[in-house]
MARBA-25752 format. One record per residue: residue in one letter; x, y, z of N, C-alpha, C in turn. Coordinates in steps of 0.001 Angstrom, whole numbers, plus 524288, in hexadecimal, padded with zeros to 5 digits. Atoms other than C-alpha are relative to their C-alpha. Layout:
N
AXYZXYZXYZ/...
end
This chain:
312
M7FFEC7FB6380368845117CBAF842057FC5580441801FB/A803D77FC347FE2F839367D23484817801FD8033A8048F/N7FE077FD467FB6F8415E7D65E853C9803F08043C7FEAD/S7FC267FC178017D84AD37DED284C1A7FD8F803E37FC47/A802247FBEF80364847D97EBB5845A0801F07FF257FA6E/P7FE5B800DB80565847EA7EA35836DD8033A804917FDFD/P7FD0D7FBB380258851E17F20A82F187FC6A803327FC70/V803567FC8A8031D84B4A7FDCD828E480363804237FD5F/T7FD457FBE6802E8850A0806AE81E607FBFB803377FCFF/E8036F7FC85802E984A318126E817E08030C802B37FBAD/G7FD6D7FD468043F84D088196580B417FC1D8027B7FC4D/F8033B7FD8E80401847F4820B87FF76801BD7FE137FAA8/A7FEE48016D805698470D81C147F1777FE968049E7FC89/P801517FBBB8039884819827597E7C47FC337FE097FBD8/Y8040280191803C283C43826EA7DEDC7FF03804837FC45/H800A67FBD3803E183C4082EED7D2667FA877FFC27FDB0/V805377FF828024A82EA88335D7CE878001B804C57FC79/A7FF057FBE7803DC82F4483B557C2187FCD0804F5800E3/D803517FB627FF7C823BD844507C4E37FEF980190805AC/A800BD7FE9E7FA7C8255C8458D7D3A8801998059980123/G7FE3C7FA9E7FF3382C46852957D28B80438800828041F/K7FBDA7FFF97FC168363784EBF7DCE5801EA7FA6C800C7/P7FE128054E7FEFF83EAB8432F7E1017FC777FD2F803E9/C80331803227FC6C8371B838467E7AC8033A7FB8C8023E/Q7FD718047B7FDAD83B2F82D697F0B37FC107FCD880327/T80351803A87FD2A834F8821877F6EF802C67FE49804F7/W7FDCE801B57FB048378A81F258055C7FEB47FA43800DD/Y800EA805837FECE8393C810FF8096C802B27FE7C80518/K7FDAB8023A7FB4D83C4C8092381584800537FA187FF57/I7FF26805A08007A8420D7FB7881568800A17FDA180564/M7FF88802F07FB24840177F23F820D1802757FABB7FEB0/G7FD22804B58015A84A157E7538202B8047A8014C7FC5B/D7FB6C7FF578035F855D77E53F8175F7FED97FDA77FAAD/L80149801E2805358534F7E448808D78041A7FC4C7FDD9/D7FBBB8031D80232860887DE0E80641800B37FABD802B4/S7FEC3804C87FD27862047D3F3810FB7FB517FC8080118/S8049F803267FED0854007CF5B812C17FF4B7FB9C7FC0A/P8011780446803A6850B17C21080CF67FB0B800E37FCD0/S804F27FF00802B5843757C789808DD8004A805047FCCD/P800B27FB0D802C2840CF7D1877FE417FC848039F8033C/P803167FC517FCE383A977DDEB803CB7FA598006E7FE2B/L805797FECE8012182C3F7E199804507FF71805E97FFBA/I800FF7FA6D800A2828FC7EF197FEF17FA41800F58012F/L805607FEF57FE5B81CC77F4F18051E7FDF1804FE7FD76/L802647FBA3802CC813F37FDCF7FD1F7FB33801D9802FB/H804327FE077FCB280B3C80656805867FB52801E07FCDB/G804DF7FE4C802657FD6D80ABB802CA7FF76805E27FFDE/G8014C7FA76800577F6CD817CA801D87FC6B8010E7FB5D/P7FA807FE9B800B77FB1581BF57F81A8019C8048E8038E/G7FDED7FBC77FCD9803BA824C8800417FFFE7FF17805CB/A80078801127FA67802A681DD680D59805367FF48802C9/G7FAF6800D87FD79810DC81A7280FFC800837FA9680260/H7FE978054F7FE5E8179680E70815767FEC37FEC1805AA/N7FFE2800757FA45815678109A824147FD087FB4D80226/Y80368804027FDC680A588070682686801ED7FA707FF16/F7FDCE805308010D812247FBA6820F1803EC7FE3D80423/V7FB5A801547FCEC81D417FC4B82AB47FEF47FC4480488/P800A4803987FB8D817D87F61C837437FEA67FA677FE74/P801358057580135811537EA2E8312A8043D7FD417FCD8/F7FC5A802B48036D81B627E758826B6805617FF4C8026C/T7FB3D8011E7FD04826AC7E87C830377FFC67FA6F8021B/E800AE8055D7FE25821247DBD3835B48013D7FC0B7FBB5/L7FECA8036D80463822627D5CD82832805E97FF5B7FF6A/Y7FA478004280029830CD7D9288281B8020C7FCB780488/E7FE1B802CA7FB62832AF7D3FE835D87FF137FA237FFA3/K80154805918003B82C257C700832FA802B07FD2E7FB84/H7FE0F802A7804B3831197C4218254A805418020B7FE0F/G7FB0B7FDD9801CF83D217CCB7823A67FFBE802527FA8A/I800A97FDB080532837817D2C18174A80135805D58004E/P7FEEE7FA5A7FFF083DD17E026814F47FB4F803057FDD9/L804747FCCE80187833AA7EAE581390801D68052E7FDBD/V7FEE87FAE38024B834237F6D680AD37FB008033A8004D/F804457FC3F7FF9782AC98018C80F2380176804CC7FCC3/Y7FED97FAF58027E8299A80DE48070D7FB1E803527FFB5/D8043C7FC46800BD8215C81A09805C07FFD4801787FA41/Q8008F7FE8A8057881C3981C0C7F8118005C805EF7FF76/V7FF407FA6B800E281F42829467F24E7FADA802E3800ED/G804A37FCF47FEB8815E1833B67F7167FE427FF7380597/C8019D800A57FA908151E82F1B80528804917FE6D80372/G7FC1F801C67FC3581C9D82BE78117780526802E27FF86/K7FAC47FDC58002982B4082E058109F80221800937FA76/S7FE6A7FF4F8056E82BD382DBF801D27FE8E805857FE26/T800EE7FAC58021982B02839C87F9277FA2B8012E7FFA0/H8056E7FE378006181E44841397FA727FF7C803BB7FB65/L800F37FCBE8049581840848107EECD7FA958027180063/Q8051F7FD937FF2680CFB850177F40D7FE87803C07FB9A/E801167FC8C8046B80E66859227E87D7FD5A7FD0D7FB82/K802948033A803F28092084DBE7E0647FA887FE54801AD/N8053D801577FE247FC5F84D217E7F37FC00800C37FBA1/G803F07FFB1804187F15784A2D7DE87801F47FED57FA8D/D7FDAE8010D805267FAA6846FB7D3567FF3F7FA357FEC0/T8015A80574800FF7F44983A877CE80803A37FD657FC10/A7FC468023C803B67FE29838C27C39C804FC7FE50802CD/F7FB2D801317FD2880973838C97CD3F7FF5B7FB418038E/W800BD804327FC2C803E582FC77D7C07FD867FB437FD60/S801C58047280323802E7823967CF7B8020F7FAE780245/L7FE0B805307FE878049D8150E7D1AA8059F7FF4F7FE2B/K7FAC280088802378109C815BE7C8FA80421802818037C/L7FC5B7FD597FC848171D81F5F7D252801CE7FC638045A/F7FEC3803547FB83816858156F7DD5E8024A7FABE7FE65/V7FD81804BF80211819C1809797D52D805BA801207FED8/N7FA967FE8B80135825ED810877D05F80327800DF804FB/E7FD477FF1D7FB088294C8148A7DE4E8018D7FADB8027F/L7FECC8051F7FDD2828818067C7E2FE804767FD697FD02/D7FBDC802478033B830E0801DB7D7B280536802AA8010B/N7FB437FD007FED383AA780CA17DAA8802587FE5A8053B/L7FE2B801AB7FADF83B72808727E8E3802607FA917FFBD/V7FDF4805558009F83D567FA2C7E53F80580800217FDAF/K7FAE07FFAB80288848AC7FDC57DC6D803F5802CD80373/H7FC807FD377FC6984E62807527E6518022D7FC5480428/L7FE62803B67FBF684EE57FC597F05A802A57FB2E7FDB5/G7FD668046580290854737F2D37E6637FD1F7FAD98008B/L80328804BA7FF30849407E9307E7A27FE2F7FD807FAEC/D801B8802168050D846C47E7187D91B803E57FBED7FE08/N7FC52804308014D84EB27DA8F7D8D17FD607FAB6800F5/D80243805377FF7384CCA7CBE27D9BC7FE3A7FEDB80592/R80198800DE7FA8C84C107CC227E89B7FA9F80262800EF/G8051E7FDAB80045840CF7D5817E74A7FDB280224804FC/F802DC7FD807FBBC836717DAB27F08A7FA487FE637FFB5/F805A5800D27FFB3828537D94D7F4D57FD6680557800AA/I803017FB2C7FF2B81DA37E3B07F52A7FB117FEC68030A/F8050D7FFEE7FD68812907E5DC7FEAF7FDB5805697FF2C/G802A47FAFF800C3809097F0807FAC27FAA37FFD880272/Q8050B7FFDE7FD517FD497F491802D47FCB0804857FDF3/S803AA7FC12801E37F1587FBF07FDD1801FC802507FAD6/W7FDAB7FDAA804B17F665805BA7F3A9805387FD687FEC9/G7FAFD8029B800DA8039B7FF2A7F5947FF6B7FABF7FD50/G8010F804E4802B87FD907F2527F11B7FEFC800E77FA3A/M800DB7FE92805757F8F77F8E47E4AC8053E8013C7FD56/L7FAD77FEA080204806987FE6C7E2BB803527FB1C7FF1D/G7FCFE804D18008280CDB7F12F7E5297FE207FCAB7FB79/G80224802F580454803A67EA967DBA480189802507FAC1/A7FE917FD5D804DA806407F4B57D11C805C87FF287FEC1/Y7FA5C800CC800AD814F17F3737D3388011D7FA737FE20/A7FF118057C80146814467E49B7D2517FE5F7FE997FA74/T801B4801448055280D3B7E4D07C53180458800C77FBFF/A7FB907FF1E80386819E27E9B77BF058043B7FBDB800A4/R7FC5A8044A7FEFD820EB7DD9D7C43E8058E801F780102/P7FAD27FDBA7FEE882C497E5307CA3A803E77FBDD801CE/K7FBE48039D7FE7E8391B7DE277CC1D800AD80001805EA/G7FF03800897FA6A83AF27D9077D9EC7FB2C7FF1880348/L804B5800A67FCD782CC87D8F47DE7B7FE847FA4080043/K800DF8059C7FF2F82A6B7CB757E45C7FA597FEB080154/R80553800F17FE3A81D2D7CC367EAF97FD718052C80165/L802FD7FB447FEF2812767D6357ED2C7FB897FEBF803AB/I8048B800587FC94808CA7D7DE7F84E7FCDD805007FF4E/I803907FB90800867FD1B7E0C07F5B87FC3A7FFCD80495/G8035D7FFB97FB6C7F67B7E48A8026C7FBCE804207FF4A/S804677FC578007C7E90A7EAB08008A800D8804077FBB9/G7FF047FC80804627ED4A7F0977F39E7FC3E7FEEB7FB8C/P803D8800DE804277E2447F2467E9BF8028B7FEFB7FAB7/A7FE6A800CC805677E4297ECC87DC2B7FD33803D67FC6F/S803347FC6C803147D9ED7F6767D78E7FD84804058039E/I802797FBEE7FCDB7D604803837DD547FA278006A7FED8/P805A880018800D47C8C98035F7D6757FD4A7FBAF80327/L802558042E7FCDF7C6287F6557DD2C800808012F805D2/Y7FF767FE557FA947CB6D7FBC97E9FA7FB7B803A580171/I804387FC3E7FF067C19E806F77E9017FABE7FD3780053/E804DB803027FFE97B6B87FD6B7E5F77FF737FD0C80529/G80011802CD7FB097BA6B7F5747F1E87FEFF8039780497/V800CC7FC2D7FBD37BAED8017F7FA917FA3D801928005E/K805887FE947FFFF7AD2F805387F6767FCB37FBDD802BF/E802DF804387FD677A85A7F7E97FAFF801147FFFA805DA/L7FE947FFF97FA737AFC87F8BC807E37FD7B80493802E1/L802767FB737FD8C7AA508064080A9A7FA657FECE801B2/K80566801667FEB779CC38003480ABB7FF9E7FD2E80537/G7FFF3802BB7FB037A0DC7F8A4816C8800DD8038E804A8/L7FF527FC477FBC07A356804F681EC57FAA7801BF80204/P804FB7FDFC7FDFF798BF80AAD827997FDCE8042B7FC61/P8026E7FC46803A378EFA812BE81FB380195805AE800E1/D7FE907FA947FEFB7928681F6A826948058B8012C7FE37/V7FA977FF53801CC7A0F081D5F823698001F8006A7FA10/Q8005A7FFC1805B079DC081AA18152F7FE0F8055E7FE45/K8025A7FAF08015E7957D826F3814BA803EB80473800A3/T7FC237FBE07FF007A01782F7181AB2804477FFF57FBDD/L7FBDC80066803F27AA9582A6B811717FE10801FB7FAB9/A8021E7FE74805137A1E682C45805907FF0E805DE7FFB9/E8013D7FA6F8000D79D5F839E58094E804EE803598002A/C7FB1A7FCFC7FFA77AAF783EB080D02802F07FFEA7FAD2/E7FD2B8005F804EF7B0F8839AA8007D7FD1A802CE7FBA3/E8031F7FD41803E87A5D683F487F8818014A805D780001/R7FEB97FA677FFB67A96684CDB7FD79805E18010B80070/G7FA577FF5B800127B80B84A747FCEC80269800E78054D/D7FE227FF437FAA87B9C384A3980BA38025C7FAE88020F/T7FD5B804AC7FDF17C4018402780F99803B98016080477/T7FC827FE4E7FBC47CA83847EB81A867FD1D8013280513/S802FF7FEAF7FB497BF7484A748242F8003D7FB9780401/D80024803F47FBDB7BE8184367831327FBB77FC017FEF4/E8045A80378801377B19683DBE82CAE801B07FBC47FC21/Y7FE2E803B5803F57B7CA83777820C88041A7FC578024A/K7FBD48032B7FDC17C3B9832D1828437FDDE7FBCB803AB/A80266803CA7FC777BB2682C2B832687FD7A7FB877FCF5/A80273804088033C7B3A8824F0827D4804227FCAB7FD50/A7FBC6802E58028F7C01982143820A5802CD7FC5F803C9/A7FD7D8033D7FBFE7C59481BF682D6A7FD187FAD8800C3/V80314804DA7FF9D7BA82811FD82DB0801B77FC377FBBB/W7FDFB8032F804567BEFB80D24820608056E7FDF280145/M7FAA28016E7FEB37CD1C80D1B824DF800207FB75803D8/K80021803F77FBDF7C9D5804EE830D97FE2E7FAB77FDF6/K8022E804E2801FF7C2867FAD2828E28032A7FDB07FB89/H7FDC1801FD804D67CA1E7F9E081C2C805BE801427FF12/V7FA8B7FE89800CB7D7C17FF9C81E06803747FE2B80480/F7FCC48014F7FB7A7DCC57FD8E82BE57FC6A7FEDE80495/R80412801A17FC5D7D48F7F5D183582801D47FFAD805B3/L7FE28800217FA977DD2A7F67D841A97FE1B804D3802F4/D802237FBCC7FCC07D9457FF3F84D0D803288050B7FFA7/E7FCAE7FB56800147E4E68087284C38803DF7FFBD7FB7C/F7FC137FFAB8041B7EDD580D10841738057A800018026D/P7FA917FFAF7FE497FC2C809C58441880284804F97FDD9/Q7FD777FB2D801988054D8155C842F2801E37FFC27FA5F/A7FE06800868055B80B12810128364B7FBB1800ED7FBFD/V804687FF18803847FD9D8103182FF37FE79805CC80011/L801207FA647FF947FAFD81DF18350F803F8803317FCED/D7FBEA7FD3E802E8807F48223D82F3A7FEF67FFB97FA25/T801418009C80586803DA81CDA822127FB60803747FE7B/I804837FC97800FF7F6B9823CC822D7801AF805B87FFD9/Q7FE267FA9D7FFC17FDC98304A82672802E2801977FB07/N7FD3A7FECE804DF8062082F5481A257FC53802457FBE9/T803AD7FE1D803F87FA2383132811A77FD868052B80192/K8020C7FAF97FE357F59683C9081A218041D804477FF5E/T7FBC37FC3080076802C88435481A2B800BE801BF7FA5E/D7FF8F7FEC58058F803CE8428680B727FC2A7FC907FD02/P8040580319802AF7F74783E03804BC800738000B7FA0D/T7FF6D7FF48805A37FC7F841017F7167FF057FAF97FCF2/V8005B804DB803067FDE8832FF7F26F7FA9C7FD8A800A2/Y804FC802997FEFF7F1AE82DAB7F8EA7FB77802B57FD3B/T8047C7FD458023F7E864838327F47880031800227FA09/T7FF917FFE1805AF7EDB9838AF7E69B7FEF77FAAA7FD9C/M8008580537802417EE1982A017E47E7FB087FD33801B2/C80496802AE7FDF87E2CB825847ED077FB408038E7FFEA/G804677FC687FFB77D9CE830D47F02F7FF02801A980590/P801177FDE37FAD57D314836887FC127FF047FBE080430/S8014D803F47FC177CFB18299180297800987FA867FDC3/E7FFDB8056F8019D7CFCC81AC28022B7FB4B7FE9E7FC94/F804E48013E802A97C22681B417FC4F7FF7D802AC7FAB5/Q800337FD1A804E77C43E825237F17F805637FFE37FD7A/I7FAF980069802B17CF91820CA7E8F27FF8D8032B7FAF6/T800887FC6C8046C7D0A082C437DF988053A801637FD8B/G7FAD17FE96801E07DF6282D287DD87801F57FC707FBAE/T7FD9D802A18047D7E8D5826E87D40C7FF917FA1280035/I80071805B57FFC77E6AD8190F7D9057FA787FE157FED1/K8058680180800197D7F5819297D6DD7FEAD7FBFF7FBCF/D80123803B28043A7D870811587CA38803F87FB8E7FFAE/M7FBFA80409800457E4038088C7CD607FDA37FA9680062/D801FF80558800327E1487FA6C7C9FB804407FC8F7FD9F/F7FBBB8035D801BC7EB897EFBF7C8D57FE1A7FAB97FDFD/T8023D804FB801997E2517E4FB7C47B802647FDFE7FAEE/Q7FE06801A58051A7E79D7E4D27B69F805CE7FEB680007/D7FA58800D57FFE27F5F27E4897BAAB801D07FC2280424/A7FE68803517FB9D7F5DE7DBDD7C6BE802517FACF7FE45/H7FDF48050A801DF7F89B7CFAE7BE94805D6800367FEC5/K7FA6E7FF65801338061A7D53A7BBAB803767FEEF804C0/I7FCF7800FE7FB3880A487D3007C9CA801547FA308002B/D7FE6380571800A18123B7C6877C8BA802B57FDAE804C6/I7FDB3801E87FB24816E47C4F47D6CC7FBA47FE4F803B7/P80405801617FC2880FBD7BEE77E2707FE0E804DC802E3/V802787FB817FD798062A7C8847E8957FC6D7FE228045D/L8038F800EE7FBA87FF487C8647F5BB7FC68804B980089/L803E07FBE67FF277F2B97D0467F7187FDDC7FF8780586/L8022C7FFE97FABD7EE1D7D44D8049E7FC0D8046C8006A/N803917FBD67FE717E2237DBC8808EC7FCEF7FE25804B6/G802F18014E7FB5A7D9057DC21814887FA3E7FF407FED6/R8059F800E9800A17CB147D79C815FF7FCF68051F7FFE7/Y802BB7FAFE7FF967C71A7E5958195F802B1804537FCDE/D7FC8D7FC60802C07D0B47EC138100F7FD0A803BE7FC70/E802237FC5D803DB7CD447F875808AA801AB7FE697FA7E/A7FE7880274804F27D4EB7F1B27FDCB7FD437FAB67FFD5/S8034A804A87FFBA7CA017E7CD7FC38801AC7FBED7FBF5/D7FEBE80445803967CA9A7DAD47F5147FF41801947FA53/L801417FE64805517C4D87E1657E920804C0802377FD2A/C7FB867FD7F802907D1387E9417E6708050C7FCE080083/I7FB728036F7FF8A7DACE7DEA07EA9B7FFAA7FB917FC10/A800E680494803497D4D67D3F27E227802BB8001B7FAAE/P7FD5480022805197DA967D87C7D508805B07FE4480053/W7FAA9801F87FF427E85F7D6337DA447FFE27FA098000D/F80057805AC7FF427E4487C8707DE0A7FE9D7FD3A7FAE7/R801A680265804F07DDE27C5877D0FC80448800217FBE4/E7FC757FF1E804677E8B27CABC7C860805AA7FE71800F2/I7FA878014E7FEF77F5BB7C82B7CF31800AA7FA0F7FFD9/P7FF70805AC800967FA9F7BA8F7CB72801647FD1480505/K7FE3B802B37FB3E8017B7B7067D8477FE7480348804BF/V802267FC8E7FBFA7F93E7BCA37E3397FD2B7FCED80436/K802E1802217FB8A7F3DE7B97D7F0AF7FD4580490802AD/W803167FBD97FD817E9497C1577F7AC7FE3C7FE1B80556/V8019F801307FAAC7E7387C14A8065D7FD24804B580239/Q802E47FBDB7FD667DCDE7C92E80D57800297FF22805E7/L7FFA78005F7FA527DEA27CC1A81BCC7FAB78015D80263/E805577FF987FE107D1E47CA43823177FF3180472803E2/Q8009F7FC077FBEB7D48B7D42582DF8802018055E7FE54/A7FD4C7FB43801AA7DAA07DED9825AE7FCCB8034D7FC40/S802057FC8F8040D7D70E7EA8581D6E80492801907FC82/H7FC1B7FE27803BE7E0CD7F302815F98059E7FF9180205/M7FABD800577FDCB7EC597F1C781F41800987FAFF80323/G7FFBA805177FD777ED007E361822398050A7FEFA802E5/F7FB03800D87FD567FB417E432826468000F8028680566/Y800EA7FE4B7FA987F6527EB3C832747FB8A7FCE38027A/E804BD802527FDD37E8E67E51B83443800997FA2080105/D7FEEF8059B7FF5A7ED7B7D7058328A805C27FF247FECF/R7FA717FF91801397FC027D93C83340802BE7FAC27FF81/E7FD34804FA80007800C27CB8B8367E7FEDA7FCD87FB0F/R8018B802FB804A47F9197C50A82B94801FF802A07FB0A/Y7FE697FD13804A17FC487CFAE821B8805D27FF3F7FEF1/L7FA558007E800A880AE97CF328240B801A27FA5F7FEFE/E7FF05805908010780A997C066824307FF217FED37FA33/L80127800C98057F804887C097816AB8042B802797FC7E/V7FC0B7FD498032180E267CAA38114E805497FD4380072/G7FAFE802987FF2981A097C427817718003E7FAA27FD79/G800268052D8024C815E57B69F8132380037800267FA10/F800107FF7C805A5813647BB0C8053C8056A801607FDE9/I7FACD7FE59801BB820BA7C1798042B804097FBAB8009D/T7FBDD803D37FEC1828887B67F80A487FEF17FA897FDF7/Q801438055A801BD821A87AAB88044C803417FE5D7FB48/
end
């Protein structure tokens, strides 16, 4: 199977958003055949918010090649090839968790996956939060959920980040603090300091693959979603997600769940632990050599865990 190019189809799912002011649509790409495959598909929920699907493609193609699991990539509304809404920049009422939960549900129904055969979900970072929130409603067809470095609580994520920052060189800590104090997150000085954090807690490999660069570029090309929902940086969460906490609802997730994070992850154990405590059927694996993108940093082990969990 690995020697033949997988069948790939692309399309758009119309998505009606009452207060969008224009028609919206969600772009998706399917790798494999949803009808003929013996396995239900895996829907991948990207991070950001607003980062796009790009960085998932190279590693997860290997998952398809090894296990024959059809993959559904998509760009959440506001980024990538889906409808952009830059006119909604700063509109905290519009850019809500509900908007993206409804979009995911709309895509599932558009693809006809809300049936007994069902589907799996993998969500990474913000996508893990989205996947967890979606699963609490016990949607028809959802069989299993993998949350990769997705905080159960943003307040706990922030608390964990503060502790991790203490492990950076003093001059880097000073630069980050001073730049953020004066609202400077675009200078070369700030970017250089932030790169130290990135190298230690987000992506520990020597070079960024093109797919990861493409994902980073998505948030630069249109920062509307990221800045409104997250804020100016990974360290200052001031947007609409700043108070999100799923601790009280996680017990509603009644399917098997796999939690993954890295030893050096910016999504530290502190913010992953509530998922583990509250979800009834859950397993948690931490990858010793990884940070926030374990499917690149420890690709073989990461995909082995995801593939094994889905096919067991």
